[in-house]
FIPA-551480 format. One record per residue (C-alpha): x, y, z; residue number from 1. Coordinates in Angstrom, 1 decimal, decimal comma, always signed. Layout:
REM residues N
<lumgu px="X" py="Y" pz="Z" pos="NUM"/>
...
This chain:
REM residues 200
<lumgu px="+23,2" py="+128,3" pz="+40,9" pos="1"/>
<lumgu px="+25,3" py="+131,4" pz="+41,3" pos="2"/>
<lumgu px="+22,8" py="+134,0" pz="+40,0" pos="3"/>
<lumgu px="+21,5" py="+134,3" pz="+43,5" pos="4"/>
<lumgu px="+17,8" py="+134,9" pz="+43,6" pos="5"/>
<lumgu px="+16,6" py="+135,8" pz="+47,1" pos="6"/>
<lumgu px="+14,0" py="+133,0" pz="+47,8" pos="7"/>
<lumgu px="+10,4" py="+134,0" pz="+47,3" pos="8"/>
<lumgu px="+11,3" py="+137,2" pz="+45,4" pos="9"/>
<lumgu px="+12,6" py="+138,4" pz="+42,1" pos="10"/>
<lumgu px="+15,5" py="+140,2" pz="+43,8" pos="11"/>
<lumgu px="+19,1" py="+139,1" pz="+43,9" pos="12"/>
<lumgu px="+21,6" py="+138,6" pz="+46,7" pos="13"/>
<lumgu px="+24,4" py="+141,3" pz="+46,6" pos="14"/>
<lumgu px="+27,6" py="+140,1" pz="+45,1" pos="15"/>
<lumgu px="+29,4" py="+139,9" pz="+48,4" pos="16"/>
<lumgu px="+26,6" py="+137,7" pz="+49,8" pos="17"/>
<lumgu px="+26,6" py="+135,2" pz="+46,9" pos="18"/>
<lumgu px="+28,8" py="+132,1" pz="+47,3" pos="19"/>
<lumgu px="+31,1" py="+133,3" pz="+44,5" pos="20"/>
<lumgu px="+31,7" py="+136,7" pz="+46,2" pos="21"/>
<lumgu px="+32,2" py="+135,1" pz="+49,6" pos="22"/>
<lumgu px="+34,6" py="+132,6" pz="+48,1" pos="23"/>
<lumgu px="+36,6" py="+135,5" pz="+46,6" pos="24"/>
<lumgu px="+36,9" py="+137,0" pz="+50,1" pos="25"/>
<lumgu px="+38,1" py="+133,7" pz="+51,6" pos="26"/>
<lumgu px="+40,6" py="+133,1" pz="+48,8" pos="27"/>
<lumgu px="+42,1" py="+136,6" pz="+49,0" pos="28"/>
<lumgu px="+43,6" py="+138,8" pz="+46,3" pos="29"/>
<lumgu px="+46,0" py="+136,2" pz="+44,9" pos="30"/>
<lumgu px="+43,2" py="+134,3" pz="+43,3" pos="31"/>
<lumgu px="+40,5" py="+135,9" pz="+41,1" pos="32"/>
<lumgu px="+37,0" py="+134,4" pz="+41,1" pos="33"/>
<lumgu px="+35,1" py="+135,2" pz="+37,9" pos="34"/>
<lumgu px="+31,4" py="+134,8" pz="+38,3" pos="35"/>
<lumgu px="+29,6" py="+133,8" pz="+35,1" pos="36"/>
<lumgu px="+26,0" py="+133,6" pz="+36,2" pos="37"/>
<lumgu px="+22,7" py="+133,5" pz="+34,3" pos="38"/>
<lumgu px="+19,2" py="+133,2" pz="+35,8" pos="39"/>
<lumgu px="+17,6" py="+130,0" pz="+34,4" pos="40"/>
<lumgu px="+20,7" py="+128,5" pz="+32,8" pos="41"/>
<lumgu px="+20,6" py="+124,8" pz="+31,9" pos="42"/>
<lumgu px="+23,3" py="+122,4" pz="+30,9" pos="43"/>
<lumgu px="+22,2" py="+121,7" pz="+27,3" pos="44"/>
<lumgu px="+18,5" py="+122,5" pz="+27,0" pos="45"/>
<lumgu px="+16,9" py="+125,4" pz="+25,1" pos="46"/>
<lumgu px="+14,2" py="+127,4" pz="+26,9" pos="47"/>
<lumgu px="+11,5" py="+128,1" pz="+24,4" pos="48"/>
<lumgu px="+10,4" py="+131,2" pz="+26,3" pos="49"/>
<lumgu px="+13,7" py="+132,7" pz="+27,3" pos="50"/>
<lumgu px="+16,4" py="+132,3" pz="+24,7" pos="51"/>
<lumgu px="+20,1" py="+132,1" pz="+25,6" pos="52"/>
<lumgu px="+19,9" py="+129,8" pz="+28,6" pos="53"/>
<lumgu px="+21,7" py="+126,8" pz="+27,1" pos="54"/>
<lumgu px="+25,0" py="+126,4" pz="+28,9" pos="55"/>
<lumgu px="+26,5" py="+124,3" pz="+26,1" pos="56"/>
<lumgu px="+26,2" py="+127,1" pz="+23,6" pos="57"/>
<lumgu px="+27,6" py="+129,8" pz="+25,9" pos="58"/>
<lumgu px="+30,5" py="+128,0" pz="+27,6" pos="59"/>
<lumgu px="+33,2" py="+128,0" pz="+25,0" pos="60"/>
<lumgu px="+33,0" py="+131,8" pz="+24,2" pos="61"/>
<lumgu px="+33,1" py="+132,4" pz="+28,0" pos="62"/>
<lumgu px="+36,2" py="+130,3" pz="+28,4" pos="63"/>
<lumgu px="+38,0" py="+132,2" pz="+25,6" pos="64"/>
<lumgu px="+36,8" py="+135,5" pz="+26,9" pos="65"/>
<lumgu px="+38,3" py="+135,0" pz="+30,4" pos="66"/>
<lumgu px="+41,5" py="+133,0" pz="+29,5" pos="67"/>
<lumgu px="+43,8" py="+132,1" pz="+31,0" pos="68"/>
<lumgu px="+41,8" py="+130,1" pz="+33,5" pos="69"/>
<lumgu px="+43,2" py="+127,7" pz="+36,1" pos="70"/>
<lumgu px="+39,9" py="+126,2" pz="+37,3" pos="71"/>
<lumgu px="+36,3" py="+126,1" pz="+36,2" pos="72"/>
<lumgu px="+33,6" py="+125,3" pz="+38,8" pos="73"/>
<lumgu px="+30,6" py="+123,8" pz="+37,1" pos="74"/>
<lumgu px="+27,5" py="+124,2" pz="+39,3" pos="75"/>
<lumgu px="+24,4" py="+123,8" pz="+37,0" pos="76"/>
<lumgu px="+21,6" py="+121,3" pz="+36,6" pos="77"/>
<lumgu px="+18,8" py="+122,4" pz="+38,9" pos="78"/>
<lumgu px="+17,0" py="+124,3" pz="+36,1" pos="79"/>
<lumgu px="+17,2" py="+121,1" pz="+33,9" pos="80"/>
<lumgu px="+14,5" py="+119,7" pz="+36,2" pos="81"/>
<lumgu px="+12,0" py="+122,3" pz="+35,3" pos="82"/>
<lumgu px="+8,8" py="+120,6" pz="+34,1" pos="83"/>
<lumgu px="+9,1" py="+122,2" pz="+30,7" pos="84"/>
<lumgu px="+12,2" py="+120,1" pz="+29,8" pos="85"/>
<lumgu px="+10,8" py="+116,7" pz="+30,9" pos="86"/>
<lumgu px="+14,2" py="+115,2" pz="+32,0" pos="87"/>
<lumgu px="+15,7" py="+113,9" pz="+35,2" pos="88"/>
<lumgu px="+18,9" py="+113,9" pz="+37,1" pos="89"/>
<lumgu px="+20,4" py="+111,3" pz="+34,7" pos="90"/>
<lumgu px="+19,9" py="+113,4" pz="+31,6" pos="91"/>
<lumgu px="+21,1" py="+116,5" pz="+33,5" pos="92"/>
<lumgu px="+24,3" py="+114,7" pz="+34,5" pos="93"/>
<lumgu px="+24,9" py="+113,9" pz="+30,8" pos="94"/>
<lumgu px="+24,4" py="+117,6" pz="+30,1" pos="95"/>
<lumgu px="+27,0" py="+118,4" pz="+32,8" pos="96"/>
<lumgu px="+29,3" py="+115,9" pz="+31,2" pos="97"/>
<lumgu px="+29,1" py="+117,8" pz="+27,9" pos="98"/>
<lumgu px="+30,1" py="+120,9" pz="+29,7" pos="99"/>
<lumgu px="+33,1" py="+119,2" pz="+31,4" pos="100"/>
<lumgu px="+34,1" py="+117,9" pz="+27,9" pos="101"/>
<lumgu px="+34,0" py="+121,4" pz="+26,6" pos="102"/>
<lumgu px="+36,3" py="+122,7" pz="+29,4" pos="103"/>
<lumgu px="+38,7" py="+119,8" pz="+29,2" pos="104"/>
<lumgu px="+38,9" py="+120,2" pz="+25,4" pos="105"/>
<lumgu px="+39,5" py="+124,0" pz="+25,5" pos="106"/>
<lumgu px="+42,9" py="+125,2" pz="+24,5" pos="107"/>
<lumgu px="+42,4" py="+129,0" pz="+24,8" pos="108"/>
<lumgu px="+45,3" py="+131,4" pz="+24,2" pos="109"/>
<lumgu px="+47,6" py="+132,4" pz="+25,7" pos="110"/>
<lumgu px="+48,3" py="+129,2" pz="+27,8" pos="111"/>
<lumgu px="+46,8" py="+126,7" pz="+25,4" pos="112"/>
<lumgu px="+46,2" py="+124,4" pz="+28,4" pos="113"/>
<lumgu px="+42,8" py="+123,2" pz="+29,4" pos="114"/>
<lumgu px="+41,6" py="+124,4" pz="+32,8" pos="115"/>
<lumgu px="+41,0" py="+122,0" pz="+35,6" pos="116"/>
<lumgu px="+37,3" py="+121,2" pz="+36,4" pos="117"/>
<lumgu px="+35,5" py="+121,0" pz="+39,7" pos="118"/>
<lumgu px="+32,0" py="+119,6" pz="+39,2" pos="119"/>
<lumgu px="+29,3" py="+120,2" pz="+41,8" pos="120"/>
<lumgu px="+26,2" py="+118,0" pz="+42,1" pos="121"/>
<lumgu px="+23,2" py="+120,3" pz="+42,7" pos="122"/>
<lumgu px="+21,5" py="+120,0" pz="+46,1" pos="123"/>
<lumgu px="+18,2" py="+118,1" pz="+46,3" pos="124"/>
<lumgu px="+15,1" py="+120,2" pz="+45,7" pos="125"/>
<lumgu px="+13,0" py="+120,8" pz="+48,8" pos="126"/>
<lumgu px="+9,3" py="+121,3" pz="+49,3" pos="127"/>
<lumgu px="+8,2" py="+123,6" pz="+46,6" pos="128"/>
<lumgu px="+6,5" py="+126,8" pz="+47,3" pos="129"/>
<lumgu px="+5,1" py="+129,8" pz="+45,3" pos="130"/>
<lumgu px="+5,6" py="+129,7" pz="+41,6" pos="131"/>
<lumgu px="+8,1" py="+126,9" pz="+41,9" pos="132"/>
<lumgu px="+5,3" py="+124,4" pz="+42,5" pos="133"/>
<lumgu px="+4,3" py="+124,4" pz="+38,8" pos="134"/>
<lumgu px="+7,7" py="+125,3" pz="+37,4" pos="135"/>
<lumgu px="+9,4" py="+122,4" pz="+39,1" pos="136"/>
<lumgu px="+6,5" py="+119,9" pz="+39,3" pos="137"/>
<lumgu px="+7,9" py="+116,4" pz="+39,9" pos="138"/>
<lumgu px="+11,5" py="+117,6" pz="+40,5" pos="139"/>
<lumgu px="+11,7" py="+116,8" pz="+44,2" pos="140"/>
<lumgu px="+12,0" py="+113,1" pz="+43,6" pos="141"/>
<lumgu px="+14,1" py="+113,5" pz="+40,4" pos="142"/>
<lumgu px="+16,7" py="+115,6" pz="+42,2" pos="143"/>
<lumgu px="+17,4" py="+112,8" pz="+44,8" pos="144"/>
<lumgu px="+19,5" py="+111,2" pz="+42,0" pos="145"/>
<lumgu px="+21,8" py="+114,2" pz="+41,4" pos="146"/>
<lumgu px="+24,6" py="+112,9" pz="+43,7" pos="147"/>
<lumgu px="+24,9" py="+109,5" pz="+42,1" pos="148"/>
<lumgu px="+24,6" py="+110,6" pz="+38,5" pos="149"/>
<lumgu px="+26,9" py="+113,6" pz="+38,8" pos="150"/>
<lumgu px="+29,5" py="+111,6" pz="+40,8" pos="151"/>
<lumgu px="+29,6" py="+109,1" pz="+37,9" pos="152"/>
<lumgu px="+30,2" py="+111,8" pz="+35,4" pos="153"/>
<lumgu px="+33,1" py="+113,2" pz="+37,4" pos="154"/>
<lumgu px="+34,7" py="+109,8" pz="+37,8" pos="155"/>
<lumgu px="+34,4" py="+109,1" pz="+34,0" pos="156"/>
<lumgu px="+35,9" py="+112,5" pz="+33,2" pos="157"/>
<lumgu px="+38,6" py="+112,4" pz="+35,8" pos="158"/>
<lumgu px="+37,6" py="+115,7" pz="+37,3" pos="159"/>
<lumgu px="+37,2" py="+116,9" pz="+40,9" pos="160"/>
<lumgu px="+33,8" py="+116,5" pz="+42,4" pos="161"/>
<lumgu px="+31,8" py="+117,9" pz="+45,3" pos="162"/>
<lumgu px="+28,2" py="+116,9" pz="+46,3" pos="163"/>
<lumgu px="+26,7" py="+120,2" pz="+47,3" pos="164"/>
<lumgu px="+23,9" py="+118,4" pz="+49,1" pos="165"/>
<lumgu px="+26,5" py="+117,6" pz="+51,9" pos="166"/>
<lumgu px="+26,8" py="+121,3" pz="+52,7" pos="167"/>
<lumgu px="+23,6" py="+123,1" pz="+51,6" pos="168"/>
<lumgu px="+19,9" py="+122,7" pz="+51,1" pos="169"/>
<lumgu px="+17,4" py="+125,0" pz="+49,3" pos="170"/>
<lumgu px="+15,4" py="+127,6" pz="+51,3" pos="171"/>
<lumgu px="+12,1" py="+126,5" pz="+52,9" pos="172"/>
<lumgu px="+10,5" py="+129,5" pz="+51,2" pos="173"/>
<lumgu px="+10,5" py="+128,0" pz="+47,7" pos="174"/>
<lumgu px="+12,5" py="+124,7" pz="+47,8" pos="175"/>
<lumgu px="+14,8" py="+125,7" pz="+45,0" pos="176"/>
<lumgu px="+16,9" py="+128,8" pz="+45,8" pos="177"/>
<lumgu px="+19,6" py="+129,4" pz="+48,4" pos="178"/>
<lumgu px="+19,4" py="+131,9" pz="+51,3" pos="179"/>
<lumgu px="+22,4" py="+133,8" pz="+52,6" pos="180"/>
<lumgu px="+23,4" py="+131,1" pz="+55,1" pos="181"/>
<lumgu px="+23,5" py="+128,5" pz="+52,3" pos="182"/>
<lumgu px="+25,7" py="+130,7" pz="+50,2" pos="183"/>
<lumgu px="+28,1" py="+131,2" pz="+53,1" pos="184"/>
<lumgu px="+28,2" py="+127,4" pz="+53,8" pos="185"/>
<lumgu px="+28,9" py="+126,6" pz="+50,2" pos="186"/>
<lumgu px="+31,7" py="+129,1" pz="+49,9" pos="187"/>
<lumgu px="+33,2" py="+127,7" pz="+53,1" pos="188"/>
<lumgu px="+33,0" py="+124,2" pz="+51,7" pos="189"/>
<lumgu px="+34,7" py="+125,2" pz="+48,5" pos="190"/>
<lumgu px="+37,4" py="+127,3" pz="+50,0" pos="191"/>
<lumgu px="+40,0" py="+124,7" pz="+51,0" pos="192"/>
<lumgu px="+39,0" py="+122,4" pz="+48,1" pos="193"/>
<lumgu px="+39,8" py="+125,1" pz="+45,6" pos="194"/>
<lumgu px="+43,2" py="+125,8" pz="+47,3" pos="195"/>
<lumgu px="+44,0" py="+122,1" pz="+47,1" pos="196"/>
<lumgu px="+43,2" py="+121,8" pz="+43,5" pos="197"/>
<lumgu px="+45,3" py="+124,9" pz="+42,6" pos="198"/>
<lumgu px="+48,0" py="+123,6" pz="+44,9" pos="199"/>
<lumgu px="+48,1" py="+126,9" pz="+46,9" pos="200"/>
């Protein structure tokens, strides 16, 4: 969710207007926010038309590349509900669980200690517009189960959890992507939670 498409376009929000960039500003210079974003990324599914979107295959090299890491925020799953994959929120949450397992099992040098994990349940998909109508056909109802399914994964894995739907909702333009206000609201919601997890 952090790539930051401007709803209804193929353009991207500037870094300082995406939730990751805003969160960096709120946290200050003592904490570094590393944005690892990819348009169309899934939890564990392979896109037959756009290779390299499978989060499971990419995560471990990313963790080793940026080590040492104190906290990994996992905010992925919306793209799992694209019609091409034929899965729902339950399967997406299982995919998110695989990603949590990878982080919790990572012992990257130099610290050899696994990062903490903050798992975010994606917001519910809104009324679809534009090309999202076909791409996410049937996803509106499926996404209503994100909160329950992702919360269960976080409880089972013993990691921190936030339901993004409590703070943000997709733009009315396409029903999937976030506008600038939603990016700001998400960053604000994460600010103090991140500080608490890091005990700052």
